[in-house]
PDB file of the backbone (N, CA, C, O) and the ligand in Angstrom, with CONECT records:
HET     ZN  A 101       1
ATOM      1  N   MET A   1       0.940  -1.279   0.087  1.00  0.00           N
ATOM      2  CA  MET A   1      -0.048  -0.086  -0.100  1.00  0.00           C
ATOM      3  C   MET A   1       0.792   1.315   0.005  1.00  0.00           C
ATOM      4  O   MET A   1       1.607   1.470   0.915  1.00  0.00           O
ATOM      5  N   VAL A   2       0.582   2.187  -0.843  1.00  0.00           N
ATOM      6  CA  VAL A   2       1.268   3.364  -1.015  1.00  0.00           C
ATOM      7  C   VAL A   2       0.803   4.424  -0.002  1.00  0.00           C
ATOM      8  O   VAL A   2      -0.387   4.733   0.068  1.00  0.00           O
ATOM      9  N   CYS A   3       1.709   4.962   0.756  1.00  0.00           N
ATOM     10  CA  CYS A   3       1.234   5.906   1.737  1.00  0.00           C
ATOM     11  C   CYS A   3       0.636   7.207   1.062  1.00  0.00           C
ATOM     12  O   CYS A   3       1.325   7.862   0.280  1.00  0.00           O
ATOM     13  N   PRO A   4      -0.560   7.540   1.355  1.00  0.00           N
ATOM     14  CA  PRO A   4      -1.398   8.634   0.759  1.00  0.00           C
ATOM     15  C   PRO A   4      -0.880  10.023   1.155  1.00  0.00           C
ATOM     16  O   PRO A   4      -1.254  11.000   0.507  1.00  0.00           O
ATOM     17  N   VAL A   5      -0.085  10.147   2.131  1.00  0.00           N
ATOM     18  CA  VAL A   5       0.403  11.408   2.717  1.00  0.00           C
ATOM     19  C   VAL A   5       1.713  11.841   2.302  1.00  0.00           C
ATOM     20  O   VAL A   5       2.627  11.023   2.395  1.00  0.00           O
ATOM     21  N   SER A   6       1.943  12.955   1.874  1.00  0.00           N
ATOM     22  CA  SER A   6       3.363  13.542   1.576  1.00  0.00           C
ATOM     23  C   SER A   6       3.505  14.884   2.078  1.00  0.00           C
ATOM     24  O   SER A   6       2.560  15.671   2.019  1.00  0.00           O
ATOM     25  N   ILE A   7       4.685  15.217   2.595  1.00  0.00           N
ATOM     26  CA  ILE A   7       5.018  16.463   3.013  1.00  0.00           C
ATOM     27  C   ILE A   7       5.388  17.400   1.855  1.00  0.00           C
ATOM     28  O   ILE A   7       6.363  17.044   1.193  1.00  0.00           O
ATOM     29  N   ILE A   8       4.811  18.467   1.521  1.00  0.00           N
ATOM     30  CA  ILE A   8       5.021  19.463   0.323  1.00  0.00           C
ATOM     31  C   ILE A   8       6.067  20.428   0.827  1.00  0.00           C
ATOM     32  O   ILE A   8       7.059  20.633   0.128  1.00  0.00           O
ATOM     33  N   GLU A   9       5.914  21.058   2.034  1.00  0.00           N
ATOM     34  CA  GLU A   9       6.740  22.157   2.229  1.00  0.00           C
ATOM     35  C   GLU A   9       6.713  22.274   3.963  1.00  0.00           C
ATOM     36  O   GLU A   9       5.689  22.094   4.622  1.00  0.00           O
ATOM     37  N   SER A  10       7.875  22.567   4.467  1.00  0.00           N
ATOM     38  CA  SER A  10       7.578  22.960   5.849  1.00  0.00           C
ATOM     39  C   SER A  10       8.637  23.985   6.351  1.00  0.00           C
ATOM     40  O   SER A  10       9.809  23.968   5.974  1.00  0.00           O
ATOM     41  N   THR A  11       8.136  24.848   7.205  1.00  0.00           N
ATOM     42  CA  THR A  11       8.838  25.911   7.870  1.00  0.00           C
ATOM     43  C   THR A  11       9.112  25.688   9.325  1.00  0.00           C
ATOM     44  O   THR A  11       8.995  24.543   9.762  1.00  0.00           O
ATOM     45  N   ASP A  12       9.455  26.642  10.099  1.00  0.00           N
ATOM     46  CA  ASP A  12       9.702  26.589  11.395  1.00  0.00           C
ATOM     47  C   ASP A  12       8.304  26.373  12.157  1.00  0.00           C
ATOM     48  O   ASP A  12       8.236  25.698  13.184  1.00  0.00           O
ATOM     49  N   THR A  13       7.327  26.928  11.640  1.00  0.00           N
ATOM     50  CA  THR A  13       5.873  26.933  12.262  1.00  0.00           C
ATOM     51  C   THR A  13       4.769  26.163  11.515  1.00  0.00           C
ATOM     52  O   THR A  13       3.724  25.824  12.070  1.00  0.00           O
ATOM     53  N   THR A  14       5.044  25.917  10.287  1.00  0.00           N
ATOM     54  CA  THR A  14       3.899  25.195   9.548  1.00  0.00           C
ATOM     55  C   THR A  14       4.476  24.032   8.786  1.00  0.00           C
ATOM     56  O   THR A  14       5.665  23.938   8.479  1.00  0.00           O
ATOM     57  N   ILE A  15       3.436  23.064   8.477  1.00  0.00           N
ATOM     58  CA  ILE A  15       3.863  21.966   7.544  1.00  0.00           C
ATOM     59  C   ILE A  15       2.634  21.927   6.500  1.00  0.00           C
ATOM     60  O   ILE A  15       1.476  22.118   6.872  1.00  0.00           O
ATOM     61  N   HIS A  16       2.934  21.703   5.364  1.00  0.00           N
ATOM     62  CA  HIS A  16       2.094  21.780   4.256  1.00  0.00           C
ATOM     63  C   HIS A  16       2.005  20.193   3.751  1.00  0.00           C
ATOM     64  O   HIS A  16       2.992  19.699   3.207  1.00  0.00           O
ATOM     65  N   PHE A  17       0.954  19.514   3.922  1.00  0.00           N
ATOM     66  CA  PHE A  17       0.805  18.132   3.516  1.00  0.00           C
ATOM     67  C   PHE A  17      -0.143  18.099   2.279  1.00  0.00           C
ATOM     68  O   PHE A  17      -0.954  18.995   2.044  1.00  0.00           O
ATOM     69  N   GLU A  18       0.035  16.958   1.490  1.00  0.00           N
ATOM     70  CA  GLU A  18      -0.904  16.524   0.492  1.00  0.00           C
ATOM     71  C   GLU A  18      -1.509  15.211   0.935  1.00  0.00           C
ATOM     72  O   GLU A  18      -0.771  14.344   1.404  1.00  0.00           O
ATOM     73  N   VAL A  19      -2.761  15.023   0.816  1.00  0.00           N
ATOM     74  CA  VAL A  19      -3.320  13.759   0.977  1.00  0.00           C
ATOM     75  C   VAL A  19      -4.012  13.285  -0.079  1.00  0.00           C
ATOM     76  O   VAL A  19      -4.909  14.035  -0.464  1.00  0.00           O
ATOM     77  N   ARG A  20      -3.850  12.109  -0.764  1.00  0.00           N
ATOM     78  CA  ARG A  20      -4.308  11.712  -1.824  1.00  0.00           C
ATOM     79  C   ARG A  20      -5.633  10.917  -1.595  1.00  0.00           C
ATOM     80  O   ARG A  20      -5.604   9.945  -0.840  1.00  0.00           O
ATOM     81  N   SER A  21      -6.706  11.258  -2.168  1.00  0.00           N
ATOM     82  CA  SER A  21      -8.004  10.552  -1.935  1.00  0.00           C
ATOM     83  C   SER A  21      -7.854   9.073  -2.251  1.00  0.00           C
ATOM     84  O   SER A  21      -7.172   8.709  -3.209  1.00  0.00           O
ATOM     85  N   GLU A  22      -8.538   8.148  -1.389  1.00  0.00           N
ATOM     86  CA  GLU A  22      -8.263   6.798  -1.543  1.00  0.00           C
ATOM     87  C   GLU A  22      -9.386   6.349  -2.650  1.00  0.00           C
ATOM     88  O   GLU A  22      -9.146   5.421  -3.421  1.00  0.00           O
ATOM     89  N   SER A  23     -10.414   6.943  -2.675  1.00  0.00           N
ATOM     90  CA  SER A  23     -11.479   6.530  -3.671  1.00  0.00           C
ATOM     91  C   SER A  23     -11.445   7.199  -5.024  1.00  0.00           C
ATOM     92  O   SER A  23     -11.993   6.718  -6.016  1.00  0.00           O
ATOM     93  N   ARG A  24     -10.687   8.478  -5.009  1.00  0.00           N
ATOM     94  CA  ARG A  24     -10.496   9.185  -6.118  1.00  0.00           C
ATOM     95  C   ARG A  24      -9.046   9.626  -6.253  1.00  0.00           C
ATOM     96  O   ARG A  24      -8.775  10.764  -5.869  1.00  0.00           O
ATOM     97  N   PRO A  25      -8.060   8.841  -6.765  1.00  0.00           N
ATOM     98  CA  PRO A  25      -6.767   9.088  -6.807  1.00  0.00           C
ATOM     99  C   PRO A  25      -6.335  10.369  -7.494  1.00  0.00           C
ATOM    100  O   PRO A  25      -5.226  10.864  -7.291  1.00  0.00           O
ATOM    101  N   ASP A  26      -7.184  10.864  -8.262  1.00  0.00           N
ATOM    102  CA  ASP A  26      -6.951  12.244  -8.939  1.00  0.00           C
ATOM    103  C   ASP A  26      -7.197  13.379  -8.118  1.00  0.00           C
ATOM    104  O   ASP A  26      -6.823  14.487  -8.501  1.00  0.00           O
ATOM    105  N   ILE A  27      -7.826  13.221  -6.954  1.00  0.00           N
ATOM    106  CA  ILE A  27      -8.076  14.209  -6.074  1.00  0.00           C
ATOM    107  C   ILE A  27      -7.089  14.397  -4.951  1.00  0.00           C
ATOM    108  O   ILE A  27      -6.837  13.400  -4.276  1.00  0.00           O
ATOM    109  N   ILE A  28      -6.498  15.533  -4.658  1.00  0.00           N
ATOM    110  CA  ILE A  28      -5.542  15.606  -3.602  1.00  0.00           C
ATOM    111  C   ILE A  28      -6.223  16.833  -2.697  1.00  0.00           C
ATOM    112  O   ILE A  28      -6.682  17.867  -3.183  1.00  0.00           O
ATOM    113  N   HIS A  29      -6.190  16.503  -1.304  1.00  0.00           N
ATOM    114  CA  HIS A  29      -6.444  17.434  -0.326  1.00  0.00           C
ATOM    115  C   HIS A  29      -5.235  18.132   0.353  1.00  0.00           C
ATOM    116  O   HIS A  29      -4.241  17.458   0.625  1.00  0.00           O
ATOM    117  N   ASP A  30      -5.280  19.328   0.608  1.00  0.00           N
ATOM    118  CA  ASP A  30      -4.155  20.098   1.173  1.00  0.00           C
ATOM    119  C   ASP A  30      -4.478  20.164   2.771  1.00  0.00           C
ATOM    120  O   ASP A  30      -5.481  20.701   3.241  1.00  0.00           O
ATOM    121  N   VAL A  31      -3.559  19.591   3.441  1.00  0.00           N
ATOM    122  CA  VAL A  31      -3.727  19.768   4.862  1.00  0.00           C
ATOM    123  C   VAL A  31      -2.434  20.564   5.487  1.00  0.00           C
ATOM    124  O   VAL A  31      -1.289  20.389   5.068  1.00  0.00           O
ATOM    125  N   TYR A  32      -2.753  21.395   6.466  1.00  0.00           N
ATOM    126  CA  TYR A  32      -1.690  22.131   7.033  1.00  0.00           C
ATOM    127  C   TYR A  32      -1.750  21.919   8.368  1.00  0.00           C
ATOM    128  O   TYR A  32      -2.790  21.633   8.961  1.00  0.00           O
ATOM    129  N   PHE A  33      -0.436  22.074   8.988  1.00  0.00           N
ATOM    130  CA  PHE A  33      -0.319  22.025  10.525  1.00  0.00           C
ATOM    131  C   PHE A  33       0.530  23.337  10.760  1.00  0.00           C
ATOM    132  O   PHE A  33       1.605  23.628  10.235  1.00  0.00           O
ATOM    133  N   ASP A  34      -0.225  24.074  11.692  1.00  0.00           N
ATOM    134  CA  ASP A  34       0.299  25.320  12.253  1.00  0.00           C
ATOM    135  C   ASP A  34       0.633  25.303  13.718  1.00  0.00           C
ATOM    136  O   ASP A  34      -0.287  24.892  14.426  1.00  0.00           O
ATOM    137  N   VAL A  35       1.731  25.654  14.332  1.00  0.00           N
ATOM    138  CA  VAL A  35       2.029  25.360  15.776  1.00  0.00           C
ATOM    139  C   VAL A  35       1.097  26.249  16.544  1.00  0.00           C
ATOM    140  O   VAL A  35       0.871  25.924  17.710  1.00  0.00           O
ATOM    141  N   GLU A  36       0.496  27.374  16.040  1.00  0.00           N
ATOM    142  CA  GLU A  36      -0.623  28.120  16.853  1.00  0.00           C
ATOM    143  C   GLU A  36      -1.926  27.510  16.731  1.00  0.00           C
ATOM    144  O   GLU A  36      -2.624  27.245  17.710  1.00  0.00           O
ATOM    145  N   ASN A  37      -2.275  27.275  15.468  1.00  0.00           N
ATOM    146  CA  ASN A  37      -3.703  26.900  15.146  1.00  0.00           C
ATOM    147  C   ASN A  37      -3.985  25.491  15.043  1.00  0.00           C
ATOM    148  O   ASN A  37      -5.147  25.091  14.982  1.00  0.00           O
ATOM    149  N   GLY A  38      -3.011  24.726  15.020  1.00  0.00           N
ATOM    150  CA  GLY A  38      -3.167  23.153  14.862  1.00  0.00           C
ATOM    151  C   GLY A  38      -3.463  22.829  13.391  1.00  0.00           C
ATOM    152  O   GLY A  38      -2.978  23.466  12.456  1.00  0.00           O
ATOM    153  N   TYR A  39      -4.313  21.771  13.260  1.00  0.00           N
ATOM    154  CA  TYR A  39      -4.513  21.380  11.876  1.00  0.00           C
ATOM    155  C   TYR A  39      -5.629  22.012  11.103  1.00  0.00           C
ATOM    156  O   TYR A  39      -6.662  22.349  11.683  1.00  0.00           O
ATOM    157  N   TYR A  40      -5.450  22.197   9.736  1.00  0.00           N
ATOM    158  CA  TYR A  40      -6.342  22.676   8.828  1.00  0.00           C
ATOM    159  C   TYR A  40      -6.504  21.805   7.711  1.00  0.00           C
ATOM    160  O   TYR A  40      -5.492  21.319   7.206  1.00  0.00           O
ATOM    161  N   CYS A  41      -7.712  21.518   7.220  1.00  0.00           N
ATOM    162  CA  CYS A  41      -7.806  20.852   5.950  1.00  0.00           C
ATOM    163  C   CYS A  41      -8.617  21.674   4.890  1.00  0.00           C
ATOM    164  O   CYS A  41      -9.593  22.337   5.240  1.00  0.00           O
ATOM    165  N   GLY A  42      -8.205  21.621   3.622  1.00  0.00           N
ATOM    166  CA  GLY A  42      -9.054  22.350   2.706  1.00  0.00           C
ATOM    167  C   GLY A  42     -10.421  21.632   2.046  1.00  0.00           C
ATOM    168  O   GLY A  42     -11.156  22.131   1.193  1.00  0.00           O
ATOM    169  N   CYS A  43     -10.539  20.444   2.624  1.00  0.00           N
ATOM    170  CA  CYS A  43     -11.754  19.805   2.149  1.00  0.00           C
ATOM    171  C   CYS A  43     -13.149  20.340   2.462  1.00  0.00           C
ATOM    172  O   CYS A  43     -13.223  21.234   3.305  1.00  0.00           O
ATOM    173  N   GLU A  44     -14.241  19.903   1.890  1.00  0.00           N
ATOM    174  CA  GLU A  44     -15.470  20.527   2.262  1.00  0.00           C
ATOM    175  C   GLU A  44     -15.930  20.026   3.475  1.00  0.00           C
ATOM    176  O   GLU A  44     -16.568  20.808   4.179  1.00  0.00           O
ATOM    177  N   GLN A  45     -15.740  18.855   3.884  1.00  0.00           N
ATOM    178  CA  GLN A  45     -16.181  18.221   5.228  1.00  0.00           C
ATOM    179  C   GLN A  45     -15.604  19.090   6.338  1.00  0.00           C
ATOM    180  O   GLN A  45     -16.340  19.348   7.290  1.00  0.00           O
ATOM    181  N   TYR A  46     -14.416  19.547   6.314  1.00  0.00           N
ATOM    182  CA  TYR A  46     -13.734  20.394   7.311  1.00  0.00           C
ATOM    183  C   TYR A  46     -14.379  21.732   7.347  1.00  0.00           C
ATOM    184  O   TYR A  46     -14.700  22.278   8.403  1.00  0.00           O
ATOM    185  N   HIS A  47     -14.584  22.309   6.030  1.00  0.00           N
ATOM    186  CA  HIS A  47     -14.811  23.655   5.886  1.00  0.00           C
ATOM    187  C   HIS A  47     -16.300  23.916   6.362  1.00  0.00           C
ATOM    188  O   HIS A  47     -16.551  24.969   6.947  1.00  0.00           O
ATOM    189  N   PHE A  48     -17.251  23.018   6.135  1.00  0.00           N
ATOM    190  CA  PHE A  48     -18.497  23.048   6.608  1.00  0.00           C
ATOM    191  C   PHE A  48     -18.808  22.624   8.025  1.00  0.00           C
ATOM    192  O   PHE A  48     -19.673  23.251   8.636  1.00  0.00           O
ATOM    193  N   ARG A  49     -18.187  21.625   8.595  1.00  0.00           N
ATOM    194  CA  ARG A  49     -18.582  21.111   9.704  1.00  0.00           C
ATOM    195  C   ARG A  49     -17.529  21.268  10.843  1.00  0.00           C
ATOM    196  O   ARG A  49     -17.826  20.942  11.992  1.00  0.00           O
ATOM    197  N   LYS A  50     -16.303  21.766  10.531  1.00  0.00           N
ATOM    198  CA  LYS A  50     -15.220  22.029  11.413  1.00  0.00           C
ATOM    199  C   LYS A  50     -14.962  20.841  12.336  1.00  0.00           C
ATOM    200  O   LYS A  50     -14.574  21.005  13.493  1.00  0.00           O
ATOM    201  N   VAL A  51     -15.174  19.705  11.827  1.00  0.00           N
ATOM    202  CA  VAL A  51     -14.776  18.484  12.700  1.00  0.00           C
ATOM    203  C   VAL A  51     -13.610  17.848  11.979  1.00  0.00           C
ATOM    204  O   VAL A  51     -13.444  18.044  10.776  1.00  0.00           O
ATOM    205  N   GLU A  52     -12.799  17.085  12.698  1.00  0.00           N
ATOM    206  CA  GLU A  52     -11.774  16.364  12.122  1.00  0.00           C
ATOM    207  C   GLU A  52     -12.210  15.454  11.005  1.00  0.00           C
ATOM    208  O   GLU A  52     -13.134  14.660  11.177  1.00  0.00           O
ATOM    209  N   CYS A  53     -11.527  15.561   9.803  1.00  0.00           N
ATOM    210  CA  CYS A  53     -11.813  14.856   8.618  1.00  0.00           C
ATOM    211  C   CYS A  53     -10.807  13.860   8.601  1.00  0.00           C
ATOM    212  O   CYS A  53      -9.827  13.822   9.345  1.00  0.00           O
ATOM    213  N   LYS A  54     -11.156  12.918   7.555  1.00  0.00           N
ATOM    214  CA  LYS A  54     -10.338  11.636   7.161  1.00  0.00           C
ATOM    215  C   LYS A  54      -8.989  12.121   7.000  1.00  0.00           C
ATOM    216  O   LYS A  54      -8.082  11.474   7.524  1.00  0.00           O
ATOM    217  N   HIS A  55      -8.697  13.304   6.264  1.00  0.00           N
ATOM    218  CA  HIS A  55      -7.369  13.550   5.682  1.00  0.00           C
ATOM    219  C   HIS A  55      -6.581  13.997   7.044  1.00  0.00           C
ATOM    220  O   HIS A  55      -5.411  13.626   7.130  1.00  0.00           O
ATOM    221  N   MET A  56      -7.098  14.716   8.045  1.00  0.00           N
ATOM    222  CA  MET A  56      -6.425  15.159   9.173  1.00  0.00           C
ATOM    223  C   MET A  56      -6.000  13.810   9.947  1.00  0.00           C
ATOM    224  O   MET A  56      -4.877  13.632  10.418  1.00  0.00           O
ATOM    225  N   ARG A  57      -6.929  13.002  10.003  1.00  0.00           N
ATOM    226  CA  ARG A  57      -6.667  11.641  10.604  1.00  0.00           C
ATOM    227  C   ARG A  57      -5.401  10.966  10.054  1.00  0.00           C
ATOM    228  O   ARG A  57      -4.501  10.529  10.772  1.00  0.00           O
ATOM    229  N   LEU A  58      -5.419  10.922   8.700  1.00  0.00           N
ATOM    230  CA  LEU A  58      -4.379  10.313   7.966  1.00  0.00           C
ATOM    231  C   LEU A  58      -2.973  10.977   8.283  1.00  0.00           C
ATOM    232  O   LEU A  58      -1.979  10.287   8.507  1.00  0.00           O
ATOM    233  N   VAL A  59      -2.957  12.361   8.286  1.00  0.00           N
ATOM    234  CA  VAL A  59      -1.779  13.188   8.530  1.00  0.00           C
ATOM    235  C   VAL A  59      -1.209  12.868   9.837  1.00  0.00           C
ATOM    236  O   VAL A  59      -0.006  12.666  10.004  1.00  0.00           O
ATOM    237  N   LYS A  60      -2.259  12.818  10.939  1.00  0.00           N
ATOM    238  CA  LYS A  60      -1.868  12.618  12.384  1.00  0.00           C
ATOM    239  C   LYS A  60      -1.217  11.195  12.536  1.00  0.00           C
ATOM    240  O   LYS A  60      -0.308  10.945  13.327  1.00  0.00           O
ATOM    241  N   GLU A  61      -1.799  10.296  11.680  1.00  0.00           N
ATOM    242  CA  GLU A  61      -1.144   8.812  11.769  1.00  0.00           C
ATOM    243  C   GLU A  61       0.046   8.872  11.237  1.00  0.00           C
ATOM    244  O   GLU A  61       0.903   8.155  11.754  1.00  0.00           O
ATOM    245  N   TYR A  62       0.419   9.700  10.115  1.00  0.00           N
ATOM    246  CA  TYR A  62       1.590   9.805   9.339  1.00  0.00           C
ATOM    247  C   TYR A  62       2.551  10.398  10.392  1.00  0.00           C
ATOM    248  O   TYR A  62       3.607   9.810  10.625  1.00  0.00           O
ATOM    249  N   MET A  63       2.252  11.454  10.988  1.00  0.00           N
ATOM    250  CA  MET A  63       3.111  12.123  11.957  1.00  0.00           C
ATOM    251  C   MET A  63       3.512  11.126  13.208  1.00  0.00           C
ATOM    252  O   MET A  63       4.668  11.109  13.633  1.00  0.00           O
ATOM    253  N   ASN A  64       2.634  10.424  13.681  1.00  0.00           N
ATOM    254  CA  ASN A  64       2.949   9.409  14.793  1.00  0.00           C
ATOM    255  C   ASN A  64       3.754   8.398  14.228  1.00  0.00           C
ATOM    256  O   ASN A  64       4.528   7.837  15.004  1.00  0.00           O
ATOM    257  N   GLN A  65       3.741   7.964  12.795  1.00  0.00           N
ATOM    258  CA  GLN A  65       4.719   6.956  12.473  1.00  0.00           C
ATOM    259  C   GLN A  65       5.970   7.421  12.320  1.00  0.00           C
ATOM    260  O   GLN A  65       6.965   6.733  12.548  1.00  0.00           O
ATOM    261  N   LEU A  66       6.005   8.857  11.844  1.00  0.00           N
ATOM    262  CA  LEU A  66       7.369   9.425  11.709  1.00  0.00           C
ATOM    263  C   LEU A  66       7.977   9.483  13.065  1.00  0.00           C
ATOM    264  O   LEU A  66       9.163   9.185  13.203  1.00  0.00           O
ATOM    265  N   ASN A  67       7.184   9.875  14.157  1.00  0.00           N
ATOM    266  CA  ASN A  67       7.760   9.867  15.431  1.00  0.00           C
ATOM    267  C   ASN A  67       8.336   8.541  15.977  1.00  0.00           C
ATOM    268  O   ASN A  67       9.399   8.406  16.583  1.00  0.00           O
ATOM    269  N   THR A  68       7.515   7.667  15.678  1.00  0.00           N
ATOM    270  CA  THR A  68       8.123   6.186  15.916  1.00  0.00           C
ATOM    271  C   THR A  68       9.278   5.842  15.267  1.00  0.00           C
ATOM    272  O   THR A  68      10.167   5.252  15.881  1.00  0.00           O
ATOM    273  N   LEU A  69       9.392   6.141  14.064  1.00  0.00           N
ATOM    274  CA  LEU A  69      10.498   5.881  13.148  1.00  0.00           C
ATOM    275  C   LEU A  69      11.857   6.567  13.787  1.00  0.00           C
ATOM    276  O   LEU A  69      12.930   5.974  13.897  1.00  0.00           O
ATOM    277  N   MET A  70      11.617   7.862  14.166  1.00  0.00           N
ATOM    278  CA  MET A  70      12.693   8.540  14.782  1.00  0.00           C
ATOM    279  C   MET A  70      13.153   8.039  15.972  1.00  0.00           C
ATOM    280  O   MET A  70      14.356   8.078  16.231  1.00  0.00           O
ATOM    281  N   GLN A  71      12.272   7.528  16.804  1.00  0.00           N
ATOM    282  CA  GLN A  71      12.598   6.946  18.176  1.00  0.00           C
ATOM    283  C   GLN A  71      13.168   5.634  18.057  1.00  0.00           C
ATOM    284  O   GLN A  71      14.102   5.331  18.800  1.00  0.00           O
ATOM    285  N   THR A  72      12.686   4.748  17.144  1.00  0.00           N
ATOM    286  CA  THR A  72      13.192   3.516  17.042  1.00  0.00           C
ATOM    287  C   THR A  72      13.927   3.116  15.949  1.00  0.00           C
ATOM    288  O   THR A  72      14.369   1.968  15.895  1.00  0.00           O
ATOM    289  N   GLY A  73      14.143   4.059  14.918  1.00  0.00           N
ATOM    290  CA  GLY A  73      15.022   3.631  13.815  1.00  0.00           C
ATOM    291  C   GLY A  73      14.484   2.451  12.796  1.00  0.00           C
ATOM    292  O   GLY A  73      15.211   1.826  12.024  1.00  0.00           O
ATOM    293  N   GLN A  74      13.128   2.283  12.945  1.00  0.00           N
ATOM    294  CA  GLN A  74      12.535   1.308  12.075  1.00  0.00           C
ATOM    295  C   GLN A  74      12.142   2.036  10.776  1.00  0.00           C
ATOM    296  O   GLN A  74      12.207   3.259  10.650  1.00  0.00           O
ATOM    297  N   THR A  75      11.724   1.173   9.810  1.00  0.00           N
ATOM    298  CA  THR A  75      11.415   1.700   8.461  1.00  0.00           C
ATOM    299  C   THR A  75       9.876   1.910   8.446  1.00  0.00           C
ATOM    300  O   THR A  75       9.255   1.449   9.404  1.00  0.00           O
ATOM    301  N   PHE A  76       9.160   2.585   7.421  1.00  0.00           N
ATOM    302  CA  PHE A  76       7.851   2.675   7.401  1.00  0.00           C
ATOM    303  C   PHE A  76       7.163   1.379   7.224  1.00  0.00           C
ATOM    304  O   PHE A  76       6.089   1.156   7.782  1.00  0.00           O
ATOM    305  N   GLU A  77       7.734   0.547   6.485  1.00  0.00           N
ATOM    306  CA  GLU A  77       7.200  -0.799   6.037  1.00  0.00           C
ATOM    307  C   GLU A  77       7.024  -1.655   7.356  1.00  0.00           C
ATOM    308  O   GLU A  77       6.018  -2.333   7.563  1.00  0.00           O
ATOM    309  N   GLU A  78       8.072  -1.566   8.212  1.00  0.00           N
ATOM    310  CA  GLU A  78       8.213  -2.423   9.291  1.00  0.00           C
ATOM    311  C   GLU A  78       7.011  -2.106  10.350  1.00  0.00           C
ATOM    312  O   GLU A  78       6.405  -2.992  10.953  1.00  0.00           O
ATOM    313  N   ILE A  79       6.765  -0.750  10.481  1.00  0.00           N
ATOM    314  CA  ILE A  79       5.752  -0.307  11.315  1.00  0.00           C
ATOM    315  C   ILE A  79       4.317  -0.665  10.657  1.00  0.00           C
ATOM    316  O   ILE A  79       3.413  -1.204  11.296  1.00  0.00           O
ATOM    317  N   ARG A  80       4.232  -0.316   9.376  1.00  0.00           N
ATOM    318  CA  ARG A  80       2.910  -0.390   8.754  1.00  0.00           C
ATOM    319  C   ARG A  80       2.351  -1.802   8.869  1.00  0.00           C
ATOM    320  O   ARG A  80       1.161  -1.936   9.151  1.00  0.00           O
ATOM    321  N   TYR A  81       3.122  -2.857   8.673  1.00  0.00           N
ATOM    322  CA  TYR A  81       2.698  -4.167   8.499  1.00  0.00           C
ATOM    323  C   TYR A  81       2.638  -5.009   9.864  1.00  0.00           C
ATOM    324  O   TYR A  81       2.425  -6.221   9.851  1.00  0.00           O
ATOM    325  N   LYS A  82       2.822  -4.341  10.939  1.00  0.00           N
ATOM    326  CA  LYS A  82       2.922  -4.954  12.106  1.00  0.00           C
ATOM    327  C   LYS A  82       1.455  -5.432  12.641  1.00  0.00           C
ATOM    328  O   LYS A  82       1.352  -6.022  13.716  1.00  0.00           O
TER     329      LYS A  82
HETATM  330 ZN    ZN A 101     -10.137  16.925   4.834  1.00  0.00          ZN2+
END
């Protein structure tokens, strides 16, 4: 399985992610993390309901995996298939 999340750009205070839609691979959602305001997603679900959407969950999961990688020195594949 290909990871649907990629980091596009990061600065000291923000990270810009792209999350590829699982059902429509031609659609990409932009998710931002800002140290002051937290997560933001450009999708309609988040825009209208202001609740955590699937894309944010994927980004959080991705960040957790990155954290684990840095702490344990494992690879993505090793974590993903446990
Ligand atoms: Zn979203």
